[in-house]
N, CA, C and O atoms as CSV, one atom per row, in Angstrom:
chain,resi,resn,atom,element,x,y,z
A,1,ALA,N,N,-16.548,-16.294,23.960
A,1,ALA,CA,C,-15.947,-14.968,24.118
A,1,ALA,C,C,-14.816,-14.770,23.135
A,1,ALA,O,O,-14.053,-15.689,22.836
A,2,GLY,N,N,-14.727,-13.563,22.645
A,2,GLY,CA,C,-13.531,-13.010,22.013
A,2,GLY,C,C,-13.129,-13.563,20.661
A,2,GLY,O,O,-13.616,-14.598,20.206
A,3,GLY,N,N,-12.244,-12.851,20.056
A,3,GLY,CA,C,-11.588,-13.281,18.836
A,3,GLY,C,C,-12.300,-12.946,17.537
A,3,GLY,O,O,-11.704,-13.060,16.467
A,4,ALA,N,N,-13.543,-12.542,17.603
A,4,ALA,CA,C,-14.265,-12.274,16.358
A,4,ALA,C,C,-13.743,-11.026,15.655
A,4,ALA,O,O,-13.712,-10.975,14.426
A,5,PHE,N,N,-13.341,-10.042,16.407
A,5,PHE,CA,C,-12.844,-8.800,15.815
A,5,PHE,C,C,-11.352,-8.684,16.072
A,5,PHE,O,O,-10.917,-8.291,17.154
A,6,LYS,N,N,-10.578,-9.035,15.053
A,6,LYS,CA,C,-9.134,-8.910,15.171
A,6,LYS,C,C,-8.698,-7.711,14.349
A,6,LYS,O,O,-9.196,-7.487,13.246
A,7,LEU,N,N,-7.778,-6.951,14.888
A,7,LEU,CA,C,-7.247,-5.807,14.159
A,7,LEU,C,C,-6.395,-6.313,13.008
A,7,LEU,O,O,-5.453,-7.077,13.222
A,8,ASN,N,N,-6.713,-5.898,11.800
A,8,ASN,CA,C,-5.914,-6.267,10.640
A,8,ASN,C,C,-5.120,-5.039,10.226
A,8,ASN,O,O,-5.663,-4.112,9.625
A,9,ASN,N,N,-3.837,-5.037,10.550
A,9,ASN,CA,C,-3.023,-3.882,10.208
A,9,ASN,C,C,-2.314,-4.047,8.869
A,9,ASN,O,O,-1.446,-3.247,8.521
A,10,LYS,N,N,-2.677,-5.070,8.129
A,10,LYS,CA,C,-2.113,-5.236,6.793
A,10,LYS,C,C,-2.872,-4.340,5.825
A,10,LYS,O,O,-4.096,-4.414,5.715
A,11,THR,N,N,-2.140,-3.512,5.143
A,11,THR,CA,C,-2.757,-2.572,4.216
A,11,THR,C,C,-3.247,-3.287,2.956
A,11,THR,O,O,-2.752,-4.356,2.602
A,12,SER,N,N,-4.209,-2.690,2.300
A,12,SER,CA,C,-4.659,-3.175,0.990
A,12,SER,C,C,-4.483,-2.066,-0.045
A,12,SER,O,O,-5.127,-2.074,-1.094
A,13,THR,N,N,-3.603,-1.110,0.264
A,13,THR,CA,C,-3.355,0.035,-0.618
A,13,THR,C,C,-1.960,-0.083,-1.230
A,13,THR,O,O,-0.981,-0.378,-0.545
A,14,VAL,N,N,-1.903,0.156,-2.532
A,14,VAL,CA,C,-0.679,-0.027,-3.299
A,14,VAL,C,C,-0.388,1.245,-4.095
A,14,VAL,O,O,-1.295,1.853,-4.664
A,15,LYS,N,N,0.877,1.634,-4.129
A,15,LYS,CA,C,1.319,2.738,-4.995
A,15,LYS,C,C,1.924,2.114,-6.243
A,15,LYS,O,O,2.781,1.233,-6.161
A,16,ILE,N,N,1.466,2.584,-7.403
A,16,ILE,CA,C,1.891,2.041,-8.691
A,16,ILE,C,C,2.648,3.135,-9.433
A,16,ILE,O,O,2.118,4.218,-9.680
A,17,SER,N,N,3.892,2.834,-9.785
A,17,SER,CA,C,4.756,3.808,-10.460
A,17,SER,C,C,5.223,3.248,-11.796
A,17,SER,O,O,4.997,2.079,-12.110
A,18,GLN,N,N,5.875,4.097,-12.572
A,18,GLN,CA,C,6.432,3.729,-13.880
A,18,GLN,C,C,5.338,3.398,-14.891
A,18,GLN,O,O,5.506,2.524,-15.741
A,19,LEU,N,N,4.209,4.114,-14.786
A,19,LEU,CA,C,3.128,3.894,-15.749
A,19,LEU,C,C,3.538,4.418,-17.122
A,19,LEU,O,O,4.250,5.418,-17.215
A,20,PRO,N,N,3.098,3.759,-18.176
A,20,PRO,CA,C,3.398,4.260,-19.517
A,20,PRO,C,C,2.823,5.665,-19.705
A,20,PRO,O,O,1.756,5.991,-19.183
A,21,GLU,N,N,3.542,6.477,-20.450
A,21,GLU,CA,C,3.097,7.846,-20.686
A,21,GLU,C,C,1.735,7.856,-21.367
A,21,GLU,O,O,1.476,7.081,-22.288
A,22,GLY,N,N,0.877,8.744,-20.900
A,22,GLY,CA,C,-0.448,8.872,-21.483
A,22,GLY,C,C,-1.471,7.876,-20.966
A,22,GLY,O,O,-2.627,7.902,-21.390
A,23,MET,N,N,-1.068,7.009,-20.066
A,23,MET,CA,C,-1.992,6.011,-19.517
A,23,MET,C,C,-3.030,6.719,-18.643
A,23,MET,O,O,-2.685,7.511,-17.766
A,24,GLN,N,N,-4.293,6.422,-18.895
A,24,GLN,CA,C,-5.385,7.030,-18.142
A,24,GLN,C,C,-5.667,6.227,-16.876
A,24,GLN,O,O,-5.400,5.027,-16.811
A,25,LEU,N,N,-6.213,6.914,-15.874
A,25,LEU,CA,C,-6.566,6.250,-14.622
A,25,LEU,C,C,-7.556,5.116,-14.873
A,25,LEU,O,O,-7.471,4.069,-14.231
A,26,SER,N,N,-8.488,5.312,-15.795
A,26,SER,CA,C,-9.471,4.260,-16.093
A,26,SER,C,C,-8.803,3.003,-16.663
A,26,SER,O,O,-9.256,1.888,-16.404
A,27,ASP,N,N,-7.721,3.183,-17.442
A,27,ASP,CA,C,-6.971,2.032,-17.970
A,27,ASP,C,C,-6.306,1.265,-16.839
A,27,ASP,O,O,-6.300,0.034,-16.829
A,28,VAL,N,N,-5.745,2.005,-15.884
A,28,VAL,CA,C,-5.070,1.377,-14.740
A,28,VAL,C,C,-6.099,0.631,-13.891
A,28,VAL,O,O,-5.844,-0.485,-13.436
A,29,GLU,N,N,-7.265,1.253,-13.679
A,29,GLU,CA,C,-8.326,0.614,-12.884
A,29,GLU,C,C,-8.815,-0.667,-13.549
A,29,GLU,O,O,-9.017,-1.675,-12.872
A,30,SER,N,N,-9.005,-0.642,-14.852
A,30,SER,CA,C,-9.507,-1.855,-15.511
A,30,SER,C,C,-8.455,-2.958,-15.488
A,30,SER,O,O,-8.802,-4.131,-15.346
A,31,HIS,N,N,-7.179,-2.609,-15.623
A,31,HIS,CA,C,-6.106,-3.606,-15.546
A,31,HIS,C,C,-6.088,-4.267,-14.166
A,31,HIS,O,O,-6.048,-5.494,-14.064
A,32,PHE,N,N,-6.116,-3.463,-13.115
A,32,PHE,CA,C,-6.007,-4.012,-11.767
A,32,PHE,C,C,-7.325,-4.569,-11.244
A,32,PHE,O,O,-7.332,-5.331,-10.278
A,33,GLY,N,N,-8.433,-4.202,-11.865
A,33,GLY,CA,C,-9.731,-4.735,-11.471
A,33,GLY,C,C,-9.854,-6.231,-11.665
A,33,GLY,O,O,-10.706,-6.868,-11.045
A,34,GLN,N,N,-9.014,-6.804,-12.520
A,34,GLN,CA,C,-9.054,-8.255,-12.736
A,34,GLN,C,C,-8.558,-9.032,-11.523
A,34,GLN,O,O,-8.777,-10.240,-11.436
A,35,PHE,N,N,-7.891,-8.357,-10.583
A,35,PHE,CA,C,-7.343,-9.036,-9.411
A,35,PHE,C,C,-8.249,-8.904,-8.189
A,35,PHE,O,O,-8.041,-9.589,-7.188
A,36,GLY,N,N,-9.237,-8.041,-8.264
A,36,GLY,CA,C,-10.150,-7.853,-7.151
A,36,GLY,C,C,-10.803,-6.482,-7.222
A,36,GLY,O,O,-10.526,-5.693,-8.125
A,37,THR,N,N,-11.657,-6.217,-6.276
A,37,THR,CA,C,-12.408,-4.968,-6.275
A,37,THR,C,C,-11.516,-3.793,-5.902
A,37,THR,O,O,-10.853,-3.803,-4.865
A,38,VAL,N,N,-11.511,-2.775,-6.767
A,38,VAL,CA,C,-10.792,-1.532,-6.482
A,38,VAL,C,C,-11.758,-0.606,-5.758
A,38,VAL,O,O,-12.799,-0.235,-6.302
A,39,VAL,N,N,-11.411,-0.235,-4.532
A,39,VAL,CA,C,-12.269,0.619,-3.720
A,39,VAL,C,C,-12.062,2.081,-4.079
A,39,VAL,O,O,-13.018,2.853,-4.160
A,40,LYS,N,N,-10.802,2.458,-4.296
A,40,LYS,CA,C,-10.469,3.861,-4.536
A,40,LYS,C,C,-9.160,3.922,-5.299
A,40,LYS,O,O,-8.262,3.110,-5.078
A,41,SER,N,N,-9.055,4.895,-6.203
A,41,SER,CA,C,-7.773,5.120,-6.864
A,41,SER,C,C,-7.628,6.599,-7.161
A,41,SER,O,O,-8.592,7.286,-7.497
A,42,ASP,N,N,-6.409,7.067,-7.030
A,42,ASP,CA,C,-6.095,8.476,-7.280
A,42,ASP,C,C,-4.773,8.568,-7.997
A,42,ASP,O,O,-3.846,7.804,-7.725
A,43,LYS,N,N,-4.691,9.522,-8.928
A,43,LYS,CA,C,-3.428,9.796,-9.596
A,43,LYS,C,C,-2.732,10.924,-8.843
A,43,LYS,O,O,-3.351,11.946,-8.544
A,44,THR,N,N,-1.458,10.746,-8.538
A,44,THR,CA,C,-0.711,11.769,-7.811
A,44,THR,C,C,-0.171,12.810,-8.785
A,44,THR,O,O,-0.204,12.610,-9.999
A,45,LEU,N,N,0.320,13.906,-8.255
A,45,LEU,CA,C,0.908,14.949,-9.099
A,45,LEU,C,C,2.091,14.421,-9.898
A,45,LEU,O,O,2.353,14.880,-11.010
A,46,GLY,N,N,2.799,13.464,-9.333
A,46,GLY,CA,C,3.950,12.887,-10.026
A,46,GLY,C,C,3.593,11.847,-11.066
A,46,GLY,O,O,4.480,11.306,-11.726
A,47,GLY,N,N,2.303,11.555,-11.227
A,47,GLY,CA,C,1.871,10.604,-12.240
A,47,GLY,C,C,1.743,9.174,-11.752
A,47,GLY,O,O,1.407,8.284,-12.533
A,48,ASP,N,N,2.007,8.935,-10.461
A,48,ASP,CA,C,1.805,7.604,-9.897
A,48,ASP,C,C,0.320,7.418,-9.592
A,48,ASP,O,O,-0.450,8.378,-9.599
A,49,VAL,N,N,-0.068,6.181,-9.326
A,49,VAL,CA,C,-1.439,5.893,-8.929
A,49,VAL,C,C,-1.404,5.209,-7.564
A,49,VAL,O,O,-0.640,4.269,-7.345
A,50,VAL,N,N,-2.241,5.697,-6.656
A,50,VAL,CA,C,-2.428,5.052,-5.357
A,50,VAL,C,C,-3.788,4.377,-5.412
A,50,VAL,O,O,-4.811,5.029,-5.617
A,51,MET,N,N,-3.785,3.053,-5.225
A,51,MET,CA,C,-4.994,2.263,-5.415
A,51,MET,C,C,-5.279,1.433,-4.168
A,51,MET,O,O,-4.409,0.732,-3.653
A,52,GLN,N,N,-6.515,1.531,-3.699
A,52,GLN,CA,C,-6.933,0.734,-2.548
A,52,GLN,C,C,-7.857,-0.374,-3.027
A,52,GLN,O,O,-8.827,-0.133,-3.746
A,53,PHE,N,N,-7.536,-1.589,-2.613
A,53,PHE,CA,C,-8.347,-2.747,-2.945
A,53,PHE,C,C,-9.266,-3.073,-1.781
A,53,PHE,O,O,-9.024,-2.645,-0.653
A,54,ALA,N,N,-10.326,-3.835,-2.054
A,54,ALA,CA,C,-11.302,-4.192,-1.024
A,54,ALA,C,C,-10.676,-5.061,0.059
A,54,ALA,O,O,-11.104,-5.023,1.213
A,55,ASP,N,N,-9.655,-5.849,-0.313
A,55,ASP,CA,C,-9.019,-6.698,0.689
A,55,ASP,C,C,-7.560,-6.929,0.341
A,55,ASP,O,O,-7.116,-6.668,-0.777
A,56,ARG,N,N,-6.839,-7.417,1.314
A,56,ARG,CA,C,-5.400,-7.634,1.183
A,56,ARG,C,C,-5.090,-8.657,0.084
A,56,ARG,O,O,-4.122,-8.497,-0.660
A,57,GLN,N,N,-5.905,-9.695,-0.014
A,57,GLN,CA,C,-5.645,-10.743,-1.004
A,57,GLN,C,C,-5.647,-10.184,-2.425
A,57,GLN,O,O,-4.789,-10.540,-3.232
A,58,ALA,N,N,-6.599,-9.317,-2.730
A,58,ALA,CA,C,-6.652,-8.704,-4.057
A,58,ALA,C,C,-5.407,-7.858,-4.311
A,58,ALA,O,O,-4.840,-7.882,-5.403
A,59,ALA,N,N,-4.990,-7.112,-3.293
A,59,ALA,CA,C,-3.797,-6.270,-3.433
A,59,ALA,C,C,-2.550,-7.131,-3.656
A,59,ALA,O,O,-1.692,-6.785,-4.468
A,60,GLU,N,N,-2.453,-8.237,-2.942
A,60,GLU,CA,C,-1.305,-9.140,-3.117
A,60,GLU,C,C,-1.281,-9.719,-4.532
A,60,GLU,O,O,-0.219,-9.808,-5.148
A,61,GLN,N,N,-2.446,-10.112,-5.045
A,61,GLN,CA,C,-2.532,-10.638,-6.412
A,61,GLN,C,C,-2.117,-9.574,-7.428
A,61,GLN,O,O,-1.428,-9.870,-8.403
A,62,ALA,N,N,-2.543,-8.337,-7.189
A,62,ALA,CA,C,-2.182,-7.239,-8.086
A,62,ALA,C,C,-0.669,-7.052,-8.130
A,62,ALA,O,O,-0.088,-6.858,-9.198
A,63,ILE,N,N,-0.038,-7.112,-6.959
A,63,ILE,CA,C,1.415,-6.940,-6.906
A,63,ILE,C,C,2.126,-8.111,-7.572
A,63,ILE,O,O,3.112,-7.925,-8.285
A,64,LEU,N,N,1.615,-9.326,-7.333
A,64,LEU,CA,C,2.251,-10.512,-7.899
A,64,LEU,C,C,2.081,-10.597,-9.420
A,64,LEU,O,O,3.022,-10.941,-10.136
A,65,LYS,N,N,0.884,-10.284,-9.905
A,65,LYS,CA,C,0.550,-10.583,-11.300
A,65,LYS,C,C,0.320,-9.363,-12.183
A,65,LYS,O,O,0.143,-9.507,-13.393
A,66,GLY,N,N,0.318,-8.159,-11.601
A,66,GLY,CA,C,-0.088,-6.993,-12.369
A,66,GLY,C,C,1.010,-6.118,-12.920
A,66,GLY,O,O,0.735,-5.019,-13.401
A,67,LYS,N,N,2.260,-6.579,-12.863
A,67,LYS,CA,C,3.378,-5.716,-13.239
A,67,LYS,C,C,3.399,-5.329,-14.721
A,67,LYS,O,O,3.917,-4.271,-15.079
A,68,LYS,N,N,2.841,-6.180,-15.574
A,68,LYS,CA,C,2.830,-5.871,-17.006
A,68,LYS,C,C,1.455,-5.343,-17.396
A,68,LYS,O,O,0.491,-6.102,-17.492
A,69,ILE,N,N,1.378,-4.028,-17.619
A,69,ILE,CA,C,0.082,-3.428,-17.965
A,69,ILE,C,C,-0.174,-3.511,-19.465
A,69,ILE,O,O,-1.323,-3.465,-19.905
A,70,SER,N,N,0.886,-3.633,-20.246
A,70,SER,CA,C,0.746,-3.901,-21.681
A,70,SER,C,C,2.005,-4.620,-22.149
A,70,SER,O,O,3.053,-4.536,-21.509
A,71,SER,N,N,1.894,-5.317,-23.254
A,71,SER,CA,C,2.986,-6.195,-23.690
A,71,SER,C,C,4.270,-5.433,-23.997
A,71,SER,O,O,5.362,-5.977,-23.837
A,72,ASP,N,N,4.155,-4.181,-24.436
A,72,ASP,CA,C,5.354,-3.435,-24.819
A,72,ASP,C,C,5.811,-2.440,-23.748
A,72,ASP,O,O,6.749,-1.677,-23.978
A,73,ALA,N,N,5.165,-2.440,-22.592
A,73,ALA,CA,C,5.509,-1.480,-21.545
A,73,ALA,C,C,6.534,-2.059,-20.578
A,73,ALA,O,O,6.616,-3.273,-20.392
A,74,GLU,N,N,7.308,-1.175,-19.971
A,74,GLU,CA,C,8.214,-1.582,-18.902
A,74,GLU,C,C,7.381,-2.103,-17.729
A,74,GLU,O,O,6.240,-1.678,-17.551
A,75,PRO,N,N,7.937,-3.023,-16.922
A,75,PRO,CA,C,7.199,-3.486,-15.739
A,75,PRO,C,C,6.900,-2.329,-14.785
A,75,PRO,O,O,7.725,-1.436,-14.594
A,76,LEU,N,N,5.733,-2.363,-14.202
A,76,LEU,CA,C,5.346,-1.335,-13.232
A,76,LEU,C,C,6.103,-1.547,-11.924
A,76,LEU,O,O,6.480,-2.668,-11.584
A,77,GLN,N,N,6.315,-0.465,-11.208
A,77,GLN,CA,C,6.872,-0.531,-9.863
A,77,GLN,C,C,5.702,-0.437,-8.895
A,77,GLN,O,O,4.837,0.427,-9.043
A,78,MET,N,N,5.673,-1.320,-7.908
A,78,MET,CA,C,4.567,-1.295,-6.955
A,78,MET,C,C,5.092,-1.447,-5.538
A,78,MET,O,O,6.034,-2.199,-5.287
A,79,GLN,N,N,4.472,-0.724,-4.619
A,79,GLN,CA,C,4.849,-0.841,-3.215
A,79,GLN,C,C,3.629,-0.617,-2.341
A,79,GLN,O,O,2.666,0.036,-2.743
A,80,TRP,N,N,3.689,-1.170,-1.140
A,80,TRP,CA,C,2.607,-1.008,-0.180
A,80,TRP,C,C,2.566,0.416,0.331
A,80,TRP,O,O,3.600,1.068,0.474
A,81,VAL,N,N,1.349,0.899,0.609
A,81,VAL,CA,C,1.148,2.212,1.226
A,81,VAL,C,C,0.531,1.960,2.587
A,81,VAL,O,O,-0.519,1.327,2.696
A,82,PHE,N,N,1.189,2.458,3.627
A,82,PHE,CA,C,0.684,2.334,5.003
A,82,PHE,C,C,0.199,3.693,5.453
A,82,PHE,O,O,0.974,4.649,5.483
A,83,ASN,N,N,-1.074,3.794,5.804
A,83,ASN,CA,C,-1.652,5.082,6.181
A,83,ASN,C,C,-1.319,5.391,7.631
A,83,ASN,O,O,-1.715,6.436,8.147
């Protein structure tokens, strides 16, 4: 009995800010795709990207290792999004 279905309230969605000017959503997706499967991504009116990963582990790797999108760019700002 029990335990097979546990509620996982840890989000796998990340808001990415401070993107270099002119950066396309496809560039952001390919950069973060190296950390795991991107399920969904949207660019906000303010130019940020909200990206949902297939699982929490991929999102954690993206936050840990994905801050530099290019060698000459400022580090990205990233935070968890809780729906």
